[in-house]
C-alpha positions as CSV (number, residue, x, y, z in Angstrom):
1,M,41.7,267.6,-30.1
2,P,43.2,264.1,-30.6
3,E,41.5,261.2,-29.0
4,S,44.6,260.0,-27.2
5,K,45.1,263.3,-25.5
6,R,41.4,263.6,-24.6
7,N,41.3,260.3,-22.8
8,K,44.7,260.7,-21.2
9,P,44.2,260.7,-17.4
10,M,45.3,263.7,-15.4
11,R,48.5,263.3,-13.4
12,H,48.5,264.3,-9.8
13,S,51.5,266.0,-8.3
14,E,53.4,263.6,-6.0
15,I,54.3,264.7,-2.5
16,S,58.1,264.7,-2.0
17,P,59.8,263.0,1.0
18,A,60.6,266.5,2.5
19,Q,56.9,267.4,2.4
20,W,56.0,264.2,4.1
21,I,58.6,264.9,6.8
22,G,57.2,268.4,7.3
23,L,53.6,267.2,7.5
24,G,54.6,264.5,10.0
25,A,56.5,267.0,12.2
26,I,53.5,269.3,12.2
27,A,51.1,266.4,13.0
28,L,53.3,265.3,15.9
29,F,53.4,268.9,17.2
30,V,49.6,268.9,17.4
31,I,49.0,265.3,18.4
32,I,51.5,264.9,21.2
33,P,50.0,267.6,23.5
34,L,46.5,266.2,22.9
35,Y,47.8,262.7,23.6
36,A,49.5,263.7,26.9
37,T,46.4,265.7,28.0
38,A,44.0,262.8,27.4
39,L,46.2,260.3,29.2
40,G,47.0,262.7,32.1
41,G,43.5,262.6,33.4
42,F,43.9,258.9,34.2
43,K,47.2,259.2,36.0
44,R,48.2,260.1,39.6
45,L,50.3,263.2,40.2
46,G,53.5,261.3,40.8
47,E,52.9,259.1,37.8
48,L,52.3,262.2,35.7
49,R,55.6,263.8,36.8
50,N,57.7,260.6,36.2
51,S,56.1,259.5,32.9
52,P,54.1,262.3,31.3
53,F,53.9,260.5,27.9
54,G,53.7,256.9,29.1
55,L,50.5,254.9,29.4
56,P,48.8,255.1,32.8
57,E,49.0,252.2,35.3
58,S,45.3,252.4,35.9
59,W,42.6,253.5,33.5
60,S,40.2,254.5,36.2
61,P,37.9,257.3,35.0
62,H,37.1,258.6,38.5
63,K,38.5,262.1,37.8
64,F,36.3,262.5,34.7
65,I,33.3,261.3,36.7
66,E,34.1,263.7,39.5
67,I,34.2,266.6,37.1
68,L,31.0,265.6,35.4
69,N,29.2,265.4,38.8
70,E,30.1,269.0,39.5
71,S,27.3,271.4,38.6
72,T,29.8,274.2,37.9
73,F,31.2,272.2,35.0
74,F,28.0,272.2,32.9
75,L,27.4,275.8,33.9
76,T,30.8,276.9,32.6
77,L,30.2,274.9,29.4
78,W,26.8,276.6,28.9
79,N,28.3,280.0,29.4
80,S,31.1,279.3,26.9
81,L,28.6,277.9,24.4
82,L,26.4,281.0,24.8
83,V,29.3,283.4,24.4
84,S,30.8,281.5,21.5
85,T,27.6,281.1,19.6
86,A,26.7,284.7,19.9
87,T,30.2,285.7,18.9
88,V,30.0,283.6,15.8
89,L,26.6,285.0,14.7
90,L,27.7,288.6,15.3
91,T,31.0,288.1,13.5
92,V,29.5,286.4,10.5
93,I,26.7,289.0,10.1
94,L,28.9,292.1,10.5
95,S,31.9,290.8,8.5
96,S,29.8,289.4,5.6
97,M,27.9,292.6,5.3
98,T,31.0,294.7,5.4
99,A,32.9,292.5,2.9
100,F,29.9,292.6,0.6
101,A,29.8,296.4,0.6
102,L,33.6,296.6,0.0
103,S,33.4,294.0,-2.8
104,H,30.4,295.1,-4.8
105,I,29.5,298.7,-3.9
106,R,31.8,301.4,-5.4
107,F,32.2,304.5,-3.3
108,F,34.9,307.0,-2.5
109,G,37.5,305.8,-0.1
110,R,36.6,302.1,-0.4
111,R,40.2,300.9,-0.8
112,M,41.4,303.1,2.1
113,L,38.6,301.8,4.3
114,T,39.4,298.2,3.4
115,N,43.1,298.7,4.3
116,F,42.1,300.4,7.6
117,L,39.9,297.5,8.6
118,L,42.7,295.0,7.8
119,L,45.1,296.8,10.1
120,G,43.4,294.9,12.9
121,L,45.4,291.9,11.8
122,L,48.6,293.5,13.1
123,F,47.5,294.1,16.7
124,P,46.9,291.2,19.1
125,A,44.1,291.5,21.6
126,A,46.4,291.6,24.6
127,T,47.7,295.1,23.5
128,A,44.2,296.5,24.0
129,V,43.3,295.0,27.3
130,L,43.6,298.2,29.4
131,P,41.6,300.5,27.0
132,L,39.1,297.8,26.4
133,F,38.6,297.4,30.2
134,L,38.1,301.1,30.6
135,K,35.6,301.3,27.7
136,L,33.6,298.3,28.9
137,R,33.5,299.9,32.4
138,D,32.2,303.2,31.0
139,L,29.5,301.3,29.0
140,G,28.5,299.3,32.1
141,L,29.4,296.0,30.4
142,L,31.8,294.7,33.0
143,D,30.9,291.3,34.5
144,S,28.5,290.5,31.6
145,H,28.6,288.1,28.7
146,L,27.6,290.9,26.3
147,G,30.9,292.7,27.0
148,I,32.9,289.6,26.1
149,I,30.8,288.9,23.0
150,L,31.2,292.5,21.6
151,A,35.0,292.5,22.3
152,Q,35.6,289.1,20.8
153,S,33.5,290.0,17.7
154,A,35.5,293.2,17.3
155,F,38.8,291.4,17.4
156,S,37.6,288.7,14.9
157,L,36.3,291.2,12.3
158,S,39.6,291.9,10.5
159,F,40.4,288.3,9.6
160,S,36.8,287.5,8.9
161,I,36.4,290.5,6.5
162,L,39.5,289.4,4.7
163,L,38.1,285.9,4.1
164,F,34.7,287.1,3.1
165,H,36.1,289.8,0.8
166,N,38.4,287.4,-1.1
167,F,35.5,285.0,-1.5
168,F,32.9,287.6,-2.6
169,K,35.2,289.1,-5.2
170,E,35.3,285.7,-7.1
171,L,31.6,285.2,-7.3
172,P,30.3,285.3,-10.9
173,A,29.5,288.9,-11.8
174,E,26.7,287.7,-14.1
175,L,24.6,286.8,-11.2
176,F,24.6,290.3,-9.8
177,D,24.0,291.8,-13.2
178,A,21.0,289.6,-13.7
179,A,19.7,290.5,-10.2
180,R,20.0,294.2,-10.9
181,M,18.1,293.8,-14.2
182,D,15.3,292.3,-12.1
183,N,15.3,295.4,-9.9
184,C,16.9,293.7,-6.9
185,G,18.6,296.1,-4.4
186,Y,21.8,295.5,-2.6
187,V,20.0,294.0,0.4
188,Q,18.2,291.5,-1.7
189,I,21.3,290.6,-3.6
190,Y,23.2,290.1,-0.4
191,W,20.5,288.0,1.3
192,Y,19.1,285.9,-1.6
193,I,22.1,285.5,-3.8
194,T,25.4,286.1,-2.0
195,L,24.8,284.3,1.3
196,P,23.3,281.0,-0.2
197,L,26.5,280.8,-2.4
198,S,28.8,281.5,0.6
199,L,28.2,278.5,2.8
200,P,31.8,277.3,2.6
201,I,33.3,280.6,3.7
202,I,30.5,281.1,6.4
203,A,31.5,277.7,7.8
204,T,35.2,278.6,7.7
205,V,34.7,281.9,9.5
206,S,32.3,280.3,12.0
207,V,34.9,277.6,12.9
208,F,37.7,280.2,13.4
209,A,35.4,282.5,15.5
210,F,34.0,279.7,17.6
211,V,37.3,278.0,18.4
212,A,38.9,281.4,19.3
213,S,36.0,282.3,21.5
214,W,35.7,278.9,23.1
215,N,39.4,278.9,24.1
216,N,39.6,282.6,25.1
217,F,41.0,283.0,28.6
218,L,42.2,286.6,28.7
219,L,39.0,288.5,28.0
220,P,36.7,286.5,30.4
221,L,39.4,286.9,33.1
222,V,39.4,290.7,32.6
223,V,35.7,291.2,32.2
224,L,34.0,288.6,34.6
225,N,33.9,288.7,38.3
226,T,30.9,286.5,39.2
227,P,31.8,282.7,39.3
228,E,28.3,281.8,38.0
229,K,29.2,283.7,34.8
230,Y,32.6,282.1,34.2
231,T,33.4,280.4,31.0
232,W,35.2,277.0,31.0
233,P,38.8,278.4,30.8
234,L,38.1,280.2,34.1
235,G,36.8,277.0,35.6
236,I,40.3,275.6,35.6
237,M,41.2,278.0,38.4
238,Q,39.1,275.9,40.9
239,Y,41.8,273.2,40.7
240,R,44.6,275.6,41.6
241,G,45.1,276.1,45.3
242,E,47.3,278.5,47.3
243,Y,50.1,275.9,47.8
244,G,49.6,273.6,44.9
245,T,47.9,272.7,41.7
246,D,46.0,269.4,40.9
247,W,47.4,268.9,37.4
248,T,45.7,265.6,36.8
249,M,42.3,267.1,37.4
250,I,43.2,270.0,35.1
251,L,44.2,267.6,32.3
252,A,41.0,265.7,32.8
253,Y,39.0,268.9,32.7
254,L,40.8,270.1,29.6
255,T,40.1,266.7,27.9
256,L,36.3,267.1,28.5
257,T,36.1,270.8,27.5
258,I,38.0,270.6,24.2
259,L,35.7,267.9,22.9
260,P,32.9,270.3,21.8
261,A,35.5,272.5,19.9
262,I,36.9,269.4,18.1
263,A,33.4,268.1,17.3
264,F,32.4,271.5,15.8
265,F,35.6,271.6,13.8
266,L,35.0,268.1,12.4
267,A,31.4,268.9,11.5
268,A,32.5,271.8,9.4
269,Q,35.8,270.4,8.2
270,R,34.6,269.7,4.6
271,Y,33.7,273.4,4.2
272,I,36.9,274.8,5.6
273,I,39.3,274.0,2.7
274,S,36.8,275.1,0.0
275,G,36.1,278.3,2.0
276,L,39.8,279.1,2.3
277,T,40.6,278.4,-1.3
278,G,37.4,279.9,-2.7
279,G,39.1,283.3,-3.2
280,A,42.1,281.7,-5.0
281,I,40.1,280.2,-7.9
282,K,38.4,282.3,-10.5
283,G,34.9,280.9,-11.3
């Protein structure tokens, strides 16, 4: 290979103006609601109606302090954290084990089973609310966090299996051949070889499952009846009265409750892209 070509720097593809415009539009679509929500907690109700996107006249944090002084706020956060963490653990364990079996174990009907599991991507959770309620009632899981955890994990499995399956298929086959030569079984290969190499996709699945569980309103609304077991989305209802709604308190409440999800996302951000693109690069 000529020396001139060997030392020639790689050229990176430039982003076109149309792509910059598209990225800017998407960024504004995400940032503007967060901006309005964060500022809304500092405003009065009349000020919020007249100038929803303007700066507040006073930056008094009394609404945030009032929410933080309520014992129910931290209780709902704890319930949401408990449900979301358990959902993430159950989703990661079940989906990774299923994807490993579908990727590396040959058996009759493997492709048909894979397609059947991926059918769950076509059906939103709202379509199964009534049968899910009846099944949880028959199992005695109504008004319990376990019922929400099992339901949320079930609805997260299809997408999680798809991500794990694409990632596992691209892992080097030589590693598994060497493990089999050392008399390693499938459980040992899964636990000692596959999982340590799959931290990016585990982080990706965890973020998607955690954020979906943290922000879930419908399932807790259907399953829970006891206020002490409410997750944070149900805690918003305390600011909605019979004749009116305190929107400024709701916006302040939302600002405080979305911070854990944002922090969790930022902590795992560097793994997300590598996890999503891991199945697209052979290596």
